[in-house]
N, C-alpha and C positions, 0 to 999 in steps of 0.2 A: 259397731267395731268391725274393722277390716278382718279378713280371714288370714292375714299374715302380718306379723309385727317383728321388726328387728329388735332383738333382745341382747345383742352383744356388740356394743358400739364404743369405739375409742375416739375421743376428741383430742385436740392438741394439749389437753391437760394430762394425757399420757405422755409425759415429757420426752420430746425428741423421738417419739415412736408413733404417736397419732398426729395426723396432719390437719384434720378437719376442725374448723372453728365451730363453736356451738351454733351460731346463727346460720352458718352454711349447712350444717347437718339438718337443722330444723327446716330450712328453706327447701332442701332436697326432699325431705319427708313429706312436706306439704305438697310439693309438685307431684310426688308419687301417690298423693291422696291417701296417705297413711294416717290413721287416726291416733296412733300411739308410737312411742319410740323410747328405747331404754338408753341410759348412759352408764357405761361400765368401764371407767378408766382404770389403769393399772395401779393398784395399791393405794389409791388416794381418792378423795371426794372433792377435789378442788373446784370442779365445774358444776357441782350438783345444784346449787341455788340459782346460778345463772341459767342453767338448763331448765330448771323447774319453771322459772318466771317466763322465759322466752317461749317455751313450749306451750304453756298455758295461754300466753298472749296470742298464739297462732291456733288455739283450739286443738292442740295435739296433747294427748294424755302423756305426761312425763312418768316414766318408770325409772325409779332411782336405784342404782346399783353400783357395784365395784367388781373388778376382776382382781381378787385377792391372791396373795402368795401364801402357800401352805408349806410350812417347814417340814423337811424330811423326817425329823424327829420332834423334839419339843422346841418351842419357840425360843427357849433360853439356851438351847444347844447351839454353839457357834464355833465348831471345829472345822478347820479348812478341809476342803474336799467333801467330807461327810455331810456338811450342812450348807454347802455353797449353792446348790441348785434346788430352789423350791419349786413346787408344782403350782399350776394355776387353778383357780376355781371361781366361777362367776356366781355372785350373790345378788339377788334382787329383793327389794323390800316389798312385802305384800301390803303392809299397813304401817301406821306410825310407830308401833312397837318394833317392827322390822327395821324401820329407818333409825330408831334409837340404837338398835343392836348393830347396825352397820357402823354408826359413829363409834360405838364401843370397840368393835373389832378392828377398825382402821386405826384408832388411837393406840390400842394395845400393840398392834403390828409395828407402829412407828416408835413408840416409847419403850417397848420391852423386847420386841422380836426382831429389831432391825439388824440384819447381817447381809450386806450387799443389797438386799431388798427388805421392805417392811413385811414381816411374816407373822402369821398366826399359826396355831396348831389345832388338831382335831379336838383336843380337850377344851380349848378356849372356844372353838366354834360351837361345840355342843352346848356350852354354857349360855351362849348368846344367839342360838339358832331360831328362837321363837320369832315368828313373823317374817321368816326368810324363805326364799326359794333358791335352790342351788342348781346350777348347770355345770356339767362336767368339763366344760371349756375346750380349748384347742388341743393340739398335740402335746402341749406343755402341761396339760391337766393329767393328774395321776391316773384316772380311769382311762382316758383316751390313749395315753402312752402305753399302758398295759395292753389295751385292746389292739393297738398297732403292732405290739410285739408278739401277739398271738397267744398270750398267756390268759386263756379264758377263765380258768378256775380262779386265778388270783384276781382277775378283773371282777368276777362275780362277788368275791369276798369283799373287795374294796367298795363296790356299789352298795352292798348290804350295810357296811359301816356308815356310809353317807345317808342311806335310807333311815337308819336308826337315829342319826343326828337330826335330820330335817323332817322325818316322816316320809313314808313311801310316795305319797302324793306330791311331795315338795322337792323331789330330786329328779332331775331330767338328764338323760344321756344326750349329749350335744353332738349333732352331725354338722359337718361343714363339707362343702363340695369344692374340691380343688383337684381336678382331673389329672393335672400334670404331676401331682405329688402322690406317689404310690402308697406311702405310709398312711396318708389320710384316707385313701380309698379302702385300704385294708382295715383301718380302725372303724370306718363307717359300717363295713360288712359285718364285722364282729359285734359291734354295738347293736345293730339291728337284730342279729341272731340272738344275742343275750336278752334283748328287750322282749323278744317273742317267748323266750324260755321262762323268764322270771316275771314278766308283766310290768317291766319298768317303762315309764313313758319316754318318748323320744322328742327332741326339739331341734329345729333347723335354724342355723344362724349363718352369718357370713363374716363374723369377726371384723367388722368395719374399722379400717384405719385411715381411710380418706373418703372424700365425698364421691367423686366421679372416677371412672376408670382411667380417664386421661391424666389423673393426678399420680398415676403409678410411678412415673419417672421422678417426679418431684419428691414422692415419698422415699424413693431409693436414695435420693440426695440427702434427705433428712436423716435417714439411717446412717449414711456415711458421715454426716456432721456429728451424730451421736457418738460414733465409734472412732472418729478422727481418722477415717480411712479415705482413700481415693475410690471413687465409684467403680473404677476399672479393676480394683483389687479383687481377685477371685476368692480370696480367703475371708473377705469381710462378711458381716451379717447382711443377709439379703432376704427379701420376701417377694422377689420379682416373679417367682413361679405362681404366685397367688394373685387372684383378683379380689382385693379387700375393699372394694368400693360399696356404696349403698345401692344394692341391686333392687330392681322393681319387683313387685309381687309376681309378675309373669315370669321373670328370669328365675326367681326362686322356685316357682312351680315347675319350671322346665328342669331345674337342677334336681329337684326332689320328687319327680313324678312317680317314683316307685314307692315312696313313703309319704303319702299325703298327710298322714296323721301327725308327722313331725311339723308340718306347716300349720295345721289346725291347732296344735298345742300352743303355738306362739300366741294366737289370739286368746286362747283360754287363760294362759298365764297373764296376759295383759289385762283381761277382765278381773283377775284376782288381785292385781296390784293396784291399791287405792290409797296411796299416801296423800294426805292433805296437810300441807304446812300452813301454819298461821303466821303470815309475814306482815311486817309493817307495824306491829304492836310493840310499843316500847317496853322492854323488860328492864326496869330500873333497879340497880343494886341498892341494898339497904345499908344505912349507917347505924352503927351501934350507939344507942342513945342512953343517957343517964336515966335512972329510975324516975318515973312520973312524967317523963317528957315524950312528946310525939314529934315527928319531923317538923311540923309547922311551928310548934311552940319553941322548940330548941333553936330553930333557924332564926326566928324573930328575936329571941333572947340574945343570941350571938351578934346579930346584925345591929341591934340597938345599942349594945355595949360598944361596938366598933364605931357607930355613928356618934356617940357622945364623945369619944376620944378625938374624932376628926373634926366634928362641927360644933362641939360644946362651947367653944370660945368665939365662934363666928357671930356676925350680927343677926338680928331676928329674922330679917328677910331671907338670908341664906339658910338659917336653921329651918324655917318653914318650907322653903323650896326642897331642902333635903328630906324633910319629913314626908311631904307630899309624894315625892319621887319614890321613897322607900315603901310607902303604903301601896302605891300603884304596882311596883315591881313585885312585892310580896304577894299581892292578890293574884297576879299573873302566875307566879311560881306555884302558888297553892292550887290554882285552877288547872295547871298543866301537870301537877304531881311531881315536880322536879326538886322538891326540897332536899331529899336525900343526896341528890347529885351535888348540890352546892356545898352541903356539909362534908361530903367525901373529898371534894377538890380542896376546900378550905383546910381540911385536916392535913393532907399530905403537903400542900404548899407551905403551911405554917410549920410543919415538921422540918422541911428543908431550910426555911429561914432561921428557925431556932437552932439548927445544927450547922450553921455557917456555910450552907450550900448556896451558891449564887442563884438567885431567881430573877427572871426578867420582870419588868414592870407590868407585863400583860402581853397578850398576843391576840390579834383578831378582834372580833366584835364583842368579846366578853368584857373588854374595858369600857363598854358603853353601859355597864350595869353598876348602879350605885350599891347594890347588894354585894357584888363581887368586891367592890372597893372597901366597904365596911367590914367584910370578912377577911380583909388583908390578902385576898387572892391577887388583886391588882393594886398598883401604886398610882393609878391615874384617876383623878377626880373628874367624873363625867360631867358634872355641873360646870366646872371651870372651863372645860374644853368643848362644851356643846356636843357631847356624844349621846347617841340615842339608844335606848334599851331595845326598841323594836328591831333594830338591825341585828340584835343578838337573839332575842326571844320574841317571836311575833305572836301576839294573842289571837290574831286573825287566821293564822295558819300554823297550828301547833306541830312542832318538830323537836326532836331531842336537842337540848342545848349543846353547844360545842365549845368547851373551855379548853383552849390549847395553851400550854405553858412552856416557857423556855427555862432550862436549868443549865448551870455550868456543866460543860460536856465531860469534865473529868470526874463528876460526882453524880451524874444522872442515874447511874445504876443503883446508888444508895436509896434514891427515892422509890424506884421500882421495887427494890428489896423490902422497903418499909411497907408499901401497899400489899406486897405478897404475904408478908408475915401477919399483917393486920386482918386481911380478909381471907387468908388461906391460899396456898399455892394453886389449888385446884379451881380458884375463882378468878384468876388473873392470867393473862397471856399477852404476848406481843402478837402483832398481826402480820400475816404473810403478805408478800407482794410478789408479782410475777414479772420477770424480765422477758420482754418479747423481742423478736428479731426486727430491728429497725431497718430502714432502707439500705443504709451503708453496710450494716452488719450482715444482712441477708445476702448481699452481693459478695461480701468477703467469704462468708461461710460456704455459699454455693460454689464460688470460684475455687476454693481449696478442695472441696469434694469432687469437683469436675476435673481437677488436675491442671488447672490453668496456672500460669506463672504468677508469682507475687507481683511483679511489675505491671503486668497487664491488668490484673484485678485491681491493684491499687490505683491505677490511672482511672479506671471506670468509677471506683468508689469515691474518689476525690472530686469527680464531676457532679456528684449528688449534693445539693445544698442541704445543710443541717435543717432538720425539722420538716423536710419535704418528703412526700411519698415518692416511690419510683414513678408512678403515673404522673404526678405533678412535675417531677424532674424532667421526664421525657417531653412534656409540653413546654417547659420554660427554659431548658438548657439546650440550645441548638447543637452544640458540639456532641452532647450525649445522644441526641436523637439521630444525628448523622452517623455516628459509629454504630448505633443500634440498627439503623436501616441498611447499612452497607457491610456489616461484618456478621456473618451467620453465627459465629461462636459467641459473640457478645449478645446477639439477639437471644440465643438460647439461655445464656447466663441470666440476663435480665428477666426473661419470661419465667424462669424457675424461681429467681429471687422474689419476683412479685407474688408468687404463690406462697413463699416462705414468710413474706413480710407480715408482721403482726402475730406470727405463730409463737406460742410460749416457748422460751428457750430454757428457763430455769426458774426456780423459786428462791426467794430470799426473804429477809426480815425487813418490814417497813421501818424506816428510819426513826419514827417517832410514835407510831400508834400502839396503844395498849387497849385491851378490852377487859372490863370488870363485870362480873355477873352476880346475880342474886343467888342462883343455884350453881353447883359445880358446872364449869364451862362445857364439860363433856355432854351435858344435856342438850346443848345447842349447836356445837361445832366439833368436828374431829380435830385432834391436836397432833403435833409432831415436834421434833426438835428443829431449832433454827440453825443458822450458819455457824453459831458458836457451840454447837453440840449440846450436851446435856445441861449446859448453863443457861439455856434459852429455849423455852417452850413457846411455840407459835400456833395460831389457829390455821386450819387448812382453808378457811373461807377468807377471801380478800375483804378489805375494809367496806366495800360496797355491799357485799353479801352479808357481812356482819351487821351492817345497818338494816338490811332487809329482814334479817332474822329477828331484829329488835334489840340487839345488844348495844350497849352504850360504849362508844369509842372515845378515847381521850388521846390527845397528842401531847406527849412529853418529849420535847425536843432538846437535844444537847446543843448549846450555843457556845462556841469557842470564845466569843467576845465577853461573855459573863465570866469565864475562867480568867481571861486577861485582866478584866476589871478587879476580880478578887485578888489575883496575884499582885497587881499594882497597889491595891489598898493595903495588903499585908506588908509590902515593901516600904510604902510610905510610913506606916506605923512603926516599922522596924528602924528605918534610917532617919526619918524626920520626927519621930515621936508624935505624929499627928494622926488622930483617928477620924476618918472622914465618914460621915453618914450621907449616903447618896441621896436620901430623901430630903436632906437639908441644903442641897446645892442651890446657889442662887442662879436663877434662869436669865439674869441680865448681866452676866459676867463679861466685861469688856475684852479681857484677854482671850477668852474662848471665841468670841465673835471675830476678833482680829485673826486668830489662827484659821478659822473657817473662811474668812474673806480672802485670805492669802492663798487658799487652796492647799494648805499644808496638812492634808487629811489622810496621808498614808497611815493605816492602822485604825482609822476612825470608822466605826460601824456605819455601813450603808453609804458612806460619803467618800470612799477612797478610789473610785474608778477615775480614769483620766477625764472622761466626759463630765462627771459630777464635779471634779476639781475646777474644770473650765467654767462651768455654770456658777459655781460658788464665787469664783473670782469676779464674774460679771455681776452677780446678784448683790454681793456685799451684805450678807444677812446680818441683821441687828436685833432680831427678836426670835423667840422660840417657834412661833407660828411659821416663820420662814423655813425652818428646818423640817417642820411637819409637812409643809407643802412640797418641799423638794423631794422628800422620801416618797410622796404620793405621785409626783409628776414624772420622776425619772424612771420611766418604764415604757415599753412599747405602747404606742397610742398617744397617751397624754404628753409624752416628751415634746410633741410638736407645739405645745402651748407654753413651754418654759420661756421662750423669748418674750411672749406677751406678759407673762407673770413678772419677769425681770423689768420689763418696760413700765409696768404698773407700779412696781415697788419703787422704782427710781423716779416716778412722777413724769416719765416721758410719754406715757399713754394714759389718758383719762378714761376709765371704764364707763360704758353707757349701759342702761338697763331697759329692757323692753317694757317693764312695768315697775312702778315704785316699790311694790312689795318684794321685788327681787333684791333690792339694794342691801337690806340688812342681812340677807342670807349669803350674798356673794361678795360683800364688801371686803372681807378679810383675804379673799383670793383675787381681788382686782377684776371682778366681773366674770371670772372663769369658773366653770363648775369643775372642781377638783375632787370632791368627796362624794361618795354615795349618799351620805347623810344629807347633803345639800339637795339631792333629788327628792328625798323624803320630805324635807322641809318645804320645798317648792310645791309639791303635790298637796301638802297639808294647807299651806297659807294661800295658795292660788285657787285650788279646786276643792278644798274642804275635806280631803281624804283624812282618815285616821292614819297614824304613822304605820300601823300594821298593813293597811290597804296600800299605802305608798310603797312599802317594801315589796309587796306583790307586784306592783307596777315596775319597780326597779328590776326585779328578777325577770319579768316578762320581756323587758327591753334587752337586758343583758343576754338572755338565753334565746332571743329571737323567736319567742312563742307567738306566732302570728295571730291565731284565733284569740288568745287571751289579750294580746296587745291591742287588737282592734276594739275589743270590749272595753279595755281600760282607757284607751284614747277617748272613746265616746264619753265614758264616765268622767274623765278629766275635764273635757271641754264643757260638758253639761254642768259640772260642779263649779267650774270657773265662771260660767255665765250666771249661775245662781249666786255667785259671790261678787256680782257686779263687775265682772271682767268682760270686755267686749269680745264677741266670738272670734273675730279676726286676730285679736291680740292673744286670746287663749290658744288658738291654733298655732300661732307663731311661737308661743312659749313652749308648747309641746314639741314642736320641731326643733327648738333650741336645745331642750334637755335630752332629746332622743340620742344623739351621737355620744354625748357625755356619759349617759347611763351605761353604755356598752363597756366603757373602760374606766369609769370613775372608781376611785380607790376608797377602801374602808378607812374612814378617818380614825376610828378607834385604834386600828392596827398602825396607822401612820404615826399617831401620837406616841404609842408604846415604843415603836422603833426609833422615833425621834428622841425619846428619853435616853435610850442607850447610846445613840449617836452623840447627844449632848454630853452625856457622862464621860464617854471616851475622849471627846474633844477637850473637855474641861481638865481631865487628868493629864492629857498630853500637853496642854497649854501651861499648866501650873507645876506639874511633876514629870517633865519629859524623860528623865533618866529612869525613874521607876516604871513609867508607862512603857517605854521602849524595851526595857529588860523583860517585862511581862510579855510583850509582843514577841520578842526573840524566842522566849521559852515556847510559846505557842507555835511558832513557825519552824522550830528546829528540825522537824521531820520532813519538811518540804524545802529542798535546797534552793529552789527558785525563789520562793517567798522569803526564805531566810536572807538571801542575797539582797532582795529589795529592802528588807527591814534594816539590814546593816548599812546599806547606802543611805537610807533615811536618817539613821543615827548620825552619820557623817554630815548630812545636809543640815542637821539641827545642832551641830557642834559637839556631838558625843562620840568619843572614840570607843571602838569595840576592840579591847585588848586581847591578845592571843591567850589560849588556855595555859594554865600554869598550876601544877599540882600543889604548890604552896599558897596559891591565892584564889584558885577557882573553886566554886562549889559545884554541886551536881547541875544546877540550873545556871543560866545567865544571871549575874548579880552585879550590883553596883559596887564599885571600888569604895572601900570605907573612907568616909570623909571627902569624897569627890563626886564627880558626875559621870565619869566614864564607866563602861560596863565591861566586865570580864567574861570571856567565853566560858560556857558551862561544860564540865567534863562529860556529862551525859549526852551532849550533842556531838561528841566525837564518835565517828563511825567505829563499830566493833567494841566500844567500851561498855556501854549500857548503864542504865540507872543504878542497879545494885552495886556495881564496882565503883561508880562515881561517888555514890553516897558513902560507901565504906571508906574511900580515900579521904574524903572531906571530914567524916566523923572522927577518924583516927587522928587527923591533923588538929582538929579542934580540941580533942581530948588530951593529946600528949605533945602538942607543939609542932612547929614547922619541921619539915624534913630537911636535914642539914646537908645531905648528899644523896647521890644515887644509891650508894651502898646502904645508907640508913633507910632509904625509902623501901628498897626491896627486902631488907631485913625486918622491917616492921610489918611487912605484908606476908600473909601465908600464901602458899601456892594456890589456895582455893579462891583468892581474890585476883592476883596478878598471874595471868597465864601468858603464853607466848604471843597470842593474838592481841590481847589488850595492851601488853607492854610495847609491842611494835606500833600499835595505833597511837598510843600516847607519845611515843618518840616522833613519829612522822607528823603528828599534829603540832609538834613544838611544845608540848606540855612539860617536857623534861629538859628544855634548852638551858636552863640555869644550872644544870648538873653536868651535862655532857653534850657534845655535838651529835646530831641525829644519826648520821651514818655510823659513828663510833658505837652507839648503843645498838643499832641494828646488827652490826657485824659481831657483836659480843652477846647477843640475846641468850644463847645457851649457857654461857658462863654466868650471866646475871641470874638466870632462873635457878642455877645450882646453888648459888648463894642463898636464894630465897627458900631453899629447902627441897629443891627438886623441880622437875618439869611440871608446869601447870597444864591443865587441859580445858578445852572450851566448855566442857559440860559442868565445870565446878566453879563458875563465877560468883555463886551466891554466898560464899563463905564470908566470915567476918575477920577483921584484923585480930591478931593475937597481941599480947603485951610485947614490949620491946625485946628483941632478941639479945641474948647475953653471950659474950664470948664467941661471936660468929667469925667466919673467915674473912680475910682481907680481899676486897674486890679488885682484881687487876684486869684491865682492858687492853686488848691487842690493838695497837694503833692502825688506823686506816685513813685513806684520803677523805676529807670532808665532802659532804654532798654539795653538788653545784647548786647555784641559786635556782636554776630552772627546775631541778629535781625537787628542791624544797617547796617551791611554789606548787608544783604538780601534786605533791603529797598534801599540801594544805587544801587544795581544791577537792582532792579525793576524800579526805578524812574530815574536813570541816564544811565542805560544800561551797566555800568561797576562798578567794585569794585574800588573806588577811594581813600579812606583814607588808606586802606590796603587790602590785599587779604585774604580771609578766610583760605587759605592754609598756611599762614605765620607760624603758630605754628606747621605745619606738614611737613615743607620742608625737614627736615632731614630724617624722616621715608620714605617719598615718594621718595627722592633721593636714599635711600638705597634699597627699595623694588620694585620700579616701573620705567618704561620708560617714559620720557617726551613725551607728545602727539605730539609735533612738531618733535620728532625724529622717528615717525612712518611713514613708506613709503609703497607705494602700492606693492613693490616687497617683502614685509614681509608677504604677504597674506598666510594664512595657518599656520603661526607660533603661538606658545603660547606666550602671552604677559601679562604684568601686568601694569595697569595704576591707578593713584590715582587722585582724583579731586572732584569737587563739582557737585552735580546733579542740573542742571539748567532748565531742561525740562523733563516732564514725560508724556507719552501718553499710557494709558492702553486699551487693546482691548480683545475681546473674540476670542479664536481659534474656528475652525470648531466644535470641540467637546464641546465648551462652557467654556473651561478653560481660566482663565485670563493670559495674558502675557503683557509685557511692552516694549516700545521703549523709551529710555532715552538719554539725551545729558549730557555727563560728560565733565567738563571743568577744566583744570589746568591753570597755569599761562602762558603756552605757546600756548594753542590751545584747540580745542573741538573735541570730537568724539562721534558717536552714539553707544549706547550699546543696544544690543538686548537681552532681558531677557525672556527666555522661561518659561512655567508654573512651571516646577519642581524647577528651581532656584528661581523664584518669590515667590513660596510658602514657601521656607525656611526662608525668612525674608521679607515679603511684606512691612513692615513699613520702610525698608531701602530705598525704591524707592519713595522718596518724594523730592520735590524741596528743596534745601539748605542742604541736607544731604551730609556729606563728606565721601567718600567711597574709598576703595581699591578693585579693580576688577581684577580677573584673567580670561582669556578666549582665544579664538582663533581669530586671526586677519583675517578680510576679506576686500577685495577691489573690488568695482564694479564701473566702469567708473571713477576711480580716487577717489571715495568717500570711506573713511575708516570707518569700523565698527568693533565692538568687540562682538563676540558671548559669552555671559557671562557664565562661568562655576562655578564661586565662587565669592562671594562678602561679604565684612565686613564693618562695621561702623568704620571709623578711629578714631572717638572720643572715642570709647570703646576699642580700641586696647590694648591688653596686651599679654604677652607671652603665656597665656593659651588658648586663643580663636583663635589664628592664627598661622598656621604652614606654613611659606613660603617655596617655593621650594628651593633647594640647591642654594647657591650663583652662579650667572652666570656672565660671562664676554662677551663683544661684540667682534665679529671679522668681518672683511670684507672678504667674500668668492667670489673669481673670478673663474667662470667656463671657463676653457680654451678649445677652439675648437681643434679637432684632428689635424687640419692643422696649428696650431700655429707655427710660425717660429721666427727667431731672430728679423726681422723687426717689427713683430706684438708685440713682447715682449717689444721692445723699445718704441713703441707707448703707451702701457699700462703703462710703467714706467713714461713716460712724463705726463700722466694724473694723476697718483698717486702723483707725485711731486708737483702738483698744490694744494694738500689738505693735508699738513702735520698735524699730530695729534698724538694721543696715542693709537689708535685702530689697533691691528696687522692685517696684510693682509695674507690670506691663498689662495693658488692656488689649485683648484680642477681639477684633471686630470682623465679622463676616458679613459684609454688605457691599455688593458689587466688587467682590475680590477680598482676599485676606489682608488684614492690616494688624500689625503689632505696634501699639503706641506706647512709648515710655511715659511714665508719670514722674512727678517729683516726690511721690510718697515712698517711704521705705519702712519695712516691717521686719518683725522677728518671725521667721518661718517655723511653723509647727502644725501638728494635726488640729490644734485648737482653732487656728485662724481659718483653716480649710473648712472645718465643721461649721464655724460661724457664718462663713460665706455661703455654704450650702443651704443654711436655713433661710437665707435671703434669696438665693438664685436657683436653688435646686442642686441635685447631684451632678458631679463631674463638671462643676462650673469653674473650678480653679485647680491649679497644680503648681508645685514647686519644681522648676526645671533647672537643669545645668546647661549653660550655653557657653560657647567659646567666646 
């Protein structure tokens, strides 16, 4: 053991206060040849398990601790000023009992004592002090603060209190050396004096907040980020007078040469701290069993009952196959001890199904288990779809099973509540997750803290590609590297941002993960409240640390598509009197495949992106396995094989196989390895691997584990040779599967998601109104998605009618006896669901509202207030009673009739019975609202232009002079374009020189684009850049990460347009230009021709040839220009091979 150990260390889990990452702290300690290190983050134990594992891996003794907050009075006292400022106290665990007490104290601090900070009190500390060592902490510590103030008697008294709590030998007076800070020096002198008088031990620390001294400036920026201040603000929180880095033993000896015992005590404390955590052992929760049953017997009973229901009427061969598979799986489950787990999952899944909560057909590898299928956990028959159990639970490498489930997102909470009540609230929690500073975010945060202008920082941030680190961005983005190299301010910004990159910024709740434990969770992990406050308890250990501790994690995901399906089924039952059982849907439905083949998949799960629509139109799927394959292939990596898959499906490409044994495995995917399960089958059939061994091979390839991969490759080739496969062929097969294994998709998951895709497609094909109404309800809080859904309604011949208090319900609903959909009242801004439901309920109970007067008389003031009445009027929901402007001008008089002014806080009341003998409503006449104003209100309160689009009167001129926004594509970057549309958003900022510029969103009937208006253009007509202005804009097209922008060069008000004030460029026509490579041959030209034939239209195609000079050659072919044709050509010729140009 070294003679000095750092016992007061903050990592980046001291949120926005500590800078050092765990691995960097340990690397530094290793470099300094320190044999132990403590972790003492502020008020939480977030990093403890990561620290323990990584320190052990480097042969550094981990000392587990926390710097807790101590309430001035009781932890339950929460009075402003009196209880606002807690003191600090460092706690270190001596042994496992001390570790357990740390967990207790930290949990109590968060769940009971939280007031600005998570706090404990001395009474609680005394209760859980066994196994702990206390250090008096920094100047924020009670003892150190009193010592700095010179109140020695009070200091001694408080020290005695702590000695009584911990025991005299377990409480140390902490010294820190910060020469520039007089208070710290005074505290040190007085603590040394008191220690000599009363015999209290001293300890030296450096209160580490960052790794190296050179990190001080970055740490100051981090503190400025925490407080939202500029680093130059003299009033901000700062620690710049301290050196809070990890000092070497020599530096610490120099600092404390007068008190060597304070250094020696650090090593003595380290020797006394011996926490040993048992990690990696699965702690399985237990299922409450009926009398006389054990987990094995009860699981078997449930499984065989389910099996009889499913396979009882099948042929003998299928029955036997199912029986064999069940026996095998049950043996593995018994061997691994996971019977309770299956029973627990089956219980809450079946609770959900029995209570009408939408449950997905399965998720992930769990669908490969016939036990899961027979327990009604999944709806997918693994025998029918060739799914493998070993991909889920590997008998050759035992790890906890991972059954993830999807539930309708509007009722997921009910499932968690059920589990909580069944197993006890102290046995279940959701899981914490940590948001870290990504490359762009760290640049923006650092830029704000450094006082740089928004425009300058935004420019730098936007040069960083999504998903790339700053280091990678500097290497791959020349423009960024040039600015970094030539601008000192930018260099400083990026250097600081690189240090902040990956630092934890905040804690939040994992979207799906829950943990369930055998004993109360507090035995294994500290707890705290989540982002929803007291309604949500979460672990302080992340999901990786939870797994390391041995707790079993389950993912219960909320899936909106299941909610859409449930609403659609309810609507079909209500309107069509048809009850659809999803399990009984035919998987050969012609109408469904016609919809998919036409690419009409907006709203269809997993199949609604533009790229997927394009591939579906080319593929023309006609069987369920086609949908399964597309869900697996349409993702980075395997997407490159989609054209081959399509060619195979259409018979244009005949697959070849390296060995005959590969054909039965790869036949369904036309010779392409699409699924991970195919890798397992190849390893089994070619090399004689067990499926468990084959899954280890798959993981070795996927995770690029070189040593294991070399070992597995030899075993594969040796096994293949033993299986009568020639060595050369065996090597070729291994080389063939290796790239596919890196991104092959889990077939079990693909089948499950293809189920939901097919179900949504079936409902849309057969019940379009009910399906689209359900989709609109789901999208109503996202205005952009809502607009897309409404446009899709129009595309399939369904009108979305404006809201009307006499016909609308709270949700979007189908007009009785028709196919059109009425806008839902709850989707109107500022109305809200309670008010919308109350309006509809009163109408259904007592009949239609006959007039505006009757409407307000039947509503109490607690339902209709000024805000909601104005919103209903502006949205057009009261149009049948009075003109919108007339209602708005008379709101006060209307509310008086209703019984007085309403207020926004009382929207939750209910309707009273009809008012009797009420006053007559008289409205003061006003000018009606102009059409432009009405449409602006619609967009503001409905999110869309519903009655008509403001561009209706300008369609002809826009068609003549501009390009539709939906016809702009990323390959047109750098071209001059003209667009016409409505200004729907404007943000004005000042440039570095103080001049105003603007960012605006321009929308036409087909889409939206960002317009960047620089100062010179803005000054020409600043009044033009206001919301609801209708403009024609010329400029240069730009594309960054697929996002389109126009750099505005010229703009005019379309409403003022005449021949005098606008001179358009010469008329232009579009062409498709294909850039031919120099190696183009006849075979390549035929491939290009095949692509062009898929997109017939009126735009001429030109071939650009660079060979002994540029040549642009016209062809006789004409096409329909779109992003689809460009993408198809790029698959044949590579990126930037084609573009749609405008030529004179």
